[in-house]
C-alpha atoms as one frame of an Amber mdcrd trajectory, in Angstrom:
protein
 -32.262  12.905  22.118 -29.346  12.551  20.319 -27.941  14.917  17.866 -29.963
  18.019  20.280 -28.623  16.249  23.209 -25.160  16.218  22.323 -25.435  19.739
  20.968 -26.795  20.654  24.908 -23.455  19.466  26.496 -21.745  21.031  24.541
 -23.220  23.966  25.103 -22.827  23.619  29.194 -19.048  22.834  28.211 -17.901
  25.572  26.243 -20.363  28.561  28.577 -20.476  30.695  25.153 -23.890  31.298
  25.742 -24.103  32.205  29.542 -20.784  34.128  29.088 -23.183  36.249  26.435
 -26.154  36.334  28.471 -23.975  38.404  31.320 -22.427  40.636  28.897 -25.779
  41.220  28.026 -26.894  41.628  31.787 -23.870  44.029  32.706 -24.769  46.497
  29.575 -28.192  46.712  31.104 -27.328  47.224  34.686 -24.962  50.230  33.567
 -27.895  52.043  31.590 -31.001  51.339  34.116 -30.285  54.007  35.929 -30.208
  56.735  32.936 -32.421  54.958  30.533 -35.966  56.200  29.798 -38.402  54.469
  32.649 -40.890  53.043  30.306 -40.326  51.502  27.093 -40.393  54.072  24.198
 -43.463  53.185  21.358 -40.755  51.732  18.881 -39.476  49.211  21.380 -42.754
  48.107  22.011 -43.519  47.986  18.417 -40.289  45.746  17.790 -41.845  43.042
  19.986 -43.671  41.825  17.195 -40.259  40.043  16.205 -41.670  37.192  18.620
 -45.101  36.889  17.044 -43.306  33.512  14.833 -44.355  30.015  14.545 -42.810
  27.641  16.768 -39.819  26.744  14.856 -39.613  23.053  13.159 -35.996  22.272
  13.752 -33.757  23.360  16.797 -32.278  26.731  16.535 -28.899  28.289  17.403
 -28.908  28.790  21.016 -26.430  32.198  20.815 -29.556  33.820  17.936 -31.965
  32.958  21.204 -30.115  34.655  23.402 -29.509  37.553  20.963 -33.017  38.050
  19.846 -34.371  38.323  23.785 -31.195  40.867  24.034 -31.728  42.896  21.138
 -35.609  43.429  21.153 -36.521  41.949  24.914 -34.466  44.519  26.933 -35.682
  47.918  25.205 -38.887  46.543  26.075 -38.573  46.195  29.503 -39.644  49.041
  32.294 -36.952  50.190  34.977 -38.221  48.892  37.868 -34.431  48.581  38.809
 -34.236  52.261  38.528 -34.619  55.435  40.934 -37.619  56.740  38.775 -39.864
  54.042  38.977 -43.336  54.843  41.159 -46.037  52.931  39.795 -47.101  50.007
  41.395 -45.430  49.098  44.630 -42.583  47.449  43.211 -39.284  47.421  44.509
 -35.494  47.512  42.891 -33.110  44.575  43.890 -30.274  45.180  45.817 -27.305
  43.792  43.717 -25.953  41.053  46.066 -29.499  39.982  45.787 -29.047  39.854
  42.105 -25.998  37.776  42.358 -27.522  35.306  44.706 -30.361  35.029  42.514
 -27.906  34.278  39.347 -26.146  31.464  41.250 -29.371  30.424  42.412 -30.940
  30.459  39.119 -27.344  27.899  37.965 -28.378  25.612  41.229 -31.944  25.322
  40.128 -32.900  23.954  43.526 -36.944  22.980  44.201 -36.436  23.023  48.322
 -39.853  21.216  49.008 -37.982  18.404  50.679 -34.682  18.324  52.610 -33.636
  15.757  50.357 -34.325  17.671  47.313 -32.655  20.738  48.474 -30.558  20.468
  51.636 -29.262  24.120  50.978 -32.676  25.104  50.830 -34.186  23.518  53.373
 -31.175  25.028  55.928 -31.645  28.525  54.299 -35.220  28.533  54.916 -35.197
  27.617  58.756 -32.207  30.504  59.213 -34.350  33.174  57.441 -37.443  32.273
  59.105 -36.053  32.307  62.739 -34.545  35.812  61.214 -37.937  36.719  60.346
 -39.823  35.781  63.422 -36.894  37.641  65.704 -37.123  40.579  63.401 -41.130
  41.142  63.631 -41.064  40.315  67.203 -42.885  37.357  66.777 -43.749  34.149
  69.080 -40.739  31.959  69.041 -42.822  29.012  67.686 -44.198  30.888  64.569
 -43.592  29.415  60.985 -42.595  31.396  57.505 -43.716  29.461  54.490 -41.883
  31.061  50.978 -44.394  31.646  48.444 -44.616  33.810  45.007 -45.808  37.148
  46.675 -48.716  38.519  49.218 -51.680  37.415  47.010 -50.017  33.529  47.640
 -49.492  34.329  51.578 -52.632  36.144  52.231 -54.256  32.937  50.624 -52.042
  30.900  53.135 -52.264  32.810  56.457 -56.733  32.799  55.751 -55.991  29.208
  54.962 -54.532  28.863  58.218 -57.887  30.620  60.058 -60.049  28.755  58.352
 -58.924  25.412  59.038 -58.304  26.324  62.618 -61.924  28.096  63.500 -63.474
  24.745  62.086 -61.128  22.359  63.955 -62.648  24.805  66.984 -65.815  23.239
  65.922 -65.033  19.786  65.480 -65.129  20.114  61.520 -62.324  18.612  59.432
 -62.180  21.075  56.520 -59.656  18.557  54.672 -61.671  15.500  55.102 -65.280
  17.385  54.835 -64.471  19.990  52.761 -66.971  23.265  53.271 -70.375  21.724
  52.972 -72.597  21.721  55.798 -69.233  23.384  57.616 -69.721  25.642  60.914
 -70.077  29.244  59.409 -66.687  31.513  59.676 -67.362  34.757  59.853 -65.212
  37.623  57.653 -64.596  40.932  59.069 -62.678  43.507  56.620 -62.130  47.234
  56.780 -63.699  48.999  53.395 -60.504  49.762  51.923 -58.917  45.856  51.950
 -56.899  45.064  48.941 -58.048  43.079  45.961 -55.467  40.172  47.033 -57.465
  39.693  49.853 -60.673  39.297  48.382 -59.185  37.553  46.056 -58.080  34.583
  48.710 -61.432  34.725  50.127 -63.271  34.218  47.181 -60.606  31.129  46.357
 -61.230  29.645  49.787 -65.251  29.239  49.120 -65.943  32.019  52.333 -67.604
  34.257  50.037 -67.215  37.872  49.307 -70.699  39.071  50.272 -70.557  37.465
  53.486 -67.716  39.898  54.356 -68.848  42.352  57.669 -67.692  45.449  56.027
 -66.291  48.255  58.736 -65.803  51.766  57.979 -62.632  53.514  57.944 -61.282
  57.054  58.249 -60.007  59.391  55.844 -56.731  57.670  55.851 -57.987  54.423
  54.977 -57.481  53.058  58.304 -60.315  50.667  59.728 -62.538  52.392  62.504
 -62.189  50.303  65.752 -65.111  51.439  67.478 -67.177  50.219  64.330 -65.586
  46.768  64.118 -68.491  44.185  65.269 -68.416  42.189  68.372 -65.805  39.468
  67.951 -65.694  36.044  68.994 -63.571  33.008  68.255 -65.233  31.936  64.900
 -64.151  35.044  63.411 -61.397  36.265  60.963 -60.398  39.857  61.548 -58.644
  41.431  58.335 -56.143  44.382  59.044 -53.607  46.629  56.713 -49.869  47.254
  57.153 -49.821  49.850  54.832 -52.981  50.965  52.747 -52.375  50.467  49.017
 -52.554  54.225  48.211 -52.181  56.388  51.418 -49.674  53.924  52.876 -51.905
  54.055  56.409 -51.874  51.760  59.238 -54.640  50.226  61.245 -54.431  50.549
  64.995 -53.174  47.124  65.557 -52.309  47.783  69.741 -56.185  48.877  70.362
 -57.773  46.081  67.459 -55.728  43.210  68.442 -55.752  43.305  71.869 -59.661
  43.114  71.603 -59.444  40.199  69.052 -56.867  38.280  71.442 -59.507  38.861
  74.567 -62.384  36.951  72.017 -59.904  34.555  70.528 -60.259  35.789  66.972
 -57.788  34.943  64.544 -56.032  38.397  63.197 -54.674  38.463  59.623 -52.419
  41.369  58.564 -52.079  41.814  54.683 -48.680  43.607  55.626 -47.401  43.552
  51.911 -44.895  46.564  51.541 -45.677  48.176  55.253 -45.051  45.086  58.216
 -41.210  45.862  57.234 -42.149  49.058  59.296 -41.634  47.171  62.061 -37.949
  46.815  61.578 -37.318  50.859  61.841 -36.774  51.986  64.892 -37.990  55.725
  63.650 -41.150  53.848  61.853 -42.231  51.087  64.568 -44.819  53.198  66.088
 -46.770  52.345  62.978 -46.572  48.751  63.868 -47.177  48.674  67.570 -49.074
  45.517  68.797 -48.688  43.807  65.769 -47.674  40.388  67.692 -51.197  40.051
  68.640 -51.982  38.989  65.813 -52.588  35.395  64.246 -51.013  35.074  60.759
 -49.360  37.801  58.397 -48.488  38.560  54.493 -45.406  40.028  53.535 -43.685
  40.885  50.256 -39.106  40.438  49.871 -39.765  41.773  46.591 -41.578  45.646
  47.704 -39.825  47.103  50.428 -37.011  44.573  51.008 -36.026  44.853  47.660
 -35.707  41.428  47.032 -35.928  40.161  43.042 -39.045  38.978  42.175 -41.053
  36.808  42.902 -40.594  36.861  46.597 -43.639  36.632  49.358 -43.434  35.562
  52.988 -46.643  34.062  54.991 -45.849  34.147  58.910 -48.461  32.117  61.349
 -47.814  32.092  64.578 -50.299  28.923  64.992 -47.633  26.375  62.972 -50.213
  23.539  63.173 -53.036  25.423  61.689 -50.854  26.609  58.788 -49.232  23.252
  58.345 -52.793  21.071  58.691 -54.611  23.830  55.974 -51.379  23.233  53.674
 -51.149  19.597  54.250 -50.045  17.008  51.389 -48.896  13.302  51.473 -48.013
  10.524  49.134 -46.096   7.080  48.763 -43.255   9.144  47.240 -42.579  12.116
  49.883 -39.321  11.483  51.838 -39.910  13.614  54.613 -36.774  14.434  57.660
 -36.228  15.716  60.729 -35.389  18.775  59.056 -36.977  21.585  57.242 -39.418
  20.000  54.507 -40.970  23.595  52.998 -43.887  22.038  51.391 -45.358  22.033
  54.324 -45.492  25.146  54.681 -46.943  26.321  50.921 -49.216  25.698  48.803
 -46.499  24.378  45.957 -44.187  21.545  45.910 -42.379  22.667  42.675 -41.308
  25.984  43.567 -37.759  27.814  42.842 -35.296  28.521  45.746 -36.168  32.049
  46.015 -34.874  31.868  49.798 -31.163  31.917  48.483 -31.514  35.566  47.688
 -33.641  36.614  50.178 -30.835  34.989  52.955 -28.078  36.809  50.846 -30.019
  40.562  51.333 -30.868  39.932  55.086 -27.381  38.711  55.543 -26.060  41.692
  53.571 -28.266  44.590  55.471 -28.407  43.182  58.888 -31.228  45.013  61.047
 -28.953  48.576  60.690 -29.198  48.074  56.664 -32.848  46.764  56.819 -33.012
  49.882  58.968 -31.492  52.691  56.739 -33.251  51.264  53.692 -37.069  51.211
  54.916 -36.353  54.724  56.666 -34.972  56.019  53.626 -37.696  55.188  51.606
 -40.201  56.888  53.483 -37.642  59.953  53.754 -37.440  60.293  49.870 -41.585
  60.115  50.018 -41.692  62.921  52.304 -39.116  64.795  49.878 -41.593  64.176
  46.986 -44.609  65.487  48.878 -43.533  68.431  49.727 -41.483  69.106  46.536
 -44.710  68.732  44.931 -46.770  70.933  47.785 -44.227  73.418  46.796 -44.715
  73.557  42.948 -48.614  74.067  43.690 -49.802  69.975  43.979 -52.409  68.746
  45.963 -51.474  66.059  48.188 -54.297  63.930  49.856 -52.795  61.823  52.517
 -50.685  62.025  55.450 -47.246  60.669  54.340 -46.394  58.338  57.220 -44.434
  55.586  55.054 -44.129  55.415  51.314 -46.910  56.211  49.714 -48.155  59.873
  48.211 -51.184  60.731  46.395 -51.964  63.727  44.686 -54.897  64.972  42.848
 -55.516  68.331  40.386 -58.975  70.383  40.667 -60.814  67.811  38.469 -60.611
  64.202  37.481 -59.984  64.980  33.825 -57.313  67.457  34.958 -55.256  64.576
  37.075 -55.917  61.981  34.355 -54.421  64.085  31.729 -51.529  65.086  34.081
 -50.974  61.886  34.736 -50.817  60.966  30.826 -48.623  63.379  30.205 -46.098
  62.810  33.026 -46.360  59.188  31.783 -45.309  60.064  28.050 -42.313  62.196
  29.495 -40.917  58.841  30.481 -38.682  60.520  33.179 -40.212  58.783  36.071
 -43.421  56.825  35.779 -46.668  56.625  38.381 -49.866  54.862  38.328 -53.429
  55.933  38.966 -56.037  55.046  41.536 -59.206  55.806  42.845 -59.324  57.733
  46.723 -62.552  58.453  48.144 -64.395  59.090  44.896 -61.109  61.478  43.284
 -59.138  60.372  40.658 -55.408  60.399  41.875 -52.266  59.734  41.190 -50.772
  57.539  43.516 -46.877  57.487  43.967 -45.031  54.687  45.558 -41.265  54.941
  46.804 -39.731  51.335  46.506 -36.293  51.759  45.477 -32.946  51.763  47.612
 -31.794  53.407  44.238 -34.267  56.496  44.361 -32.020  59.622  45.377 -32.978
  63.148  46.255 -31.645  63.871  42.774 -34.008  61.561  41.565 -37.226  62.865
  43.563 -36.243  66.590  42.164 -36.114  65.010  38.355 -39.046  63.788  38.960
 -41.011  66.617  40.610 -39.520  68.806  37.709 -41.570  65.885  35.346 -44.794
  66.717  37.078 -44.228  70.662  36.670 -43.338  70.100  32.969 -46.356  67.913
  32.491 -48.890  70.332  34.304 -47.713  73.440  32.151 -47.933  71.263  28.956
 -51.991  70.438  30.108 -52.516  74.106  30.992 -51.743  75.531  27.680 -53.389
  73.254  25.669
């Protein structure tokens, strides 16, 4: 590489671009709680500066970082702040950002212990912490993936492996052609990532046995078809709209008696199990077999941080198994056997740091705080004449106006005001506004300020 290589060695030694980036990062953090939640149209338009041909010659590193800050920073969405309620996106706990920063410089890939001893150790430690936190069998395992989309895929892949293995069919060798039938049962409001995983795994969305749900989106236990050991039953810990939880205690006990594999999609809701006042929502989850949960939602880790948990370790590792002459297995944890990827960053660094920092009581306070702000949001919206459509059992609030047109107009104006940001959805045929309270930084003042934005938006559309 010659000249360019010399330049990069020099950039490492003098640290100027790293100090420059750190300076910009601190400026960003100082403004994040006061800025518009969504970028202005000018900031979005200015992104056109990136529409350029690939340079022929190597460019100046300082100019590269400066361009990112000047045009990239204003065009970010302030999910780190306290007034983003759009998708179920958490903020980031400060120690997690700091740990991620260290991890960025380490640039570890914990596929094997020999690749990253520290990554391997932290994954083993956090696995034990999570198993204890969710009251799972001591033999349960965890895989650290990018998000619940991948975690659902892994959990259902493990289920597919185990069910076919019971029928003397090795999916890894024989594939799905002529394989024994696998039944899949799910509630009619199962999340789209579950459907995606079922499709990727070749189980076929058209084969799903759908079960009706109640007015909160919970699967109706008495309508679940007869279960057997060739069935995957998919449940929810936290409906993506209402935040409602399926009745795990009744359903999982029934499934356990028939050796049915139960997979719980708990992207944001599984963390309720760690909260003394909310644990009633997740009663009975320990009887399920696999689970998907995010750190970057309720726990407020940096993106991307998903976790698959499985009480059947052999099924998980067999479903995700790989081998190669160059692979060096160890007596310690080799993370690649618990995830689909070999090449993945050590997201475990910031997950460990946040769990260590918060402790059990801190997790309890964090998650309960999100619930309390959601309850406040619903109460203040109701007081101001808005219709709340769900029972606020966790962190989700859904509201609607008299007509779909009014609801869409209200949402558009709230988004334009940029004091807060919410998204839209559909709920039993009605257009709704979905409010997801997921940030540790959301205060009572943030909620009141956001509600006032709704009031202002409603006044505007009534006058136009």
